[in-house]
C-alpha angles and dihedrals in degrees: 000000000000131000116237118196111205127190140171120212123181133158090269105025145045125191122177174230098325105175118205128183111213142149093243144354094270091056090046092054091046091052092049089049090054091047093050094038088229132114116258096245089055090050091054091048089051089059099258111153141167106259095183140002113204109196095176137019117252114259091230135024110293143157109250111210125196111261095249090060091059091075090064114091113231116205 
């Protein structure tokens, strides 16, 4: 199992993180679609995206940031 962190960011809205445990990305999208009662293609068009895929748990306590935050340098 992997953890998939979904989010939706628009100019007027932010939803997330929605964390889904699934065997693969397809199953994660299908699970989100059931949760939102919306077909997967419509979710993608509504700006839902995978912010992070966590394939293993950290060995020690850690803050797990969405992947798009990693590009930001932290002093």
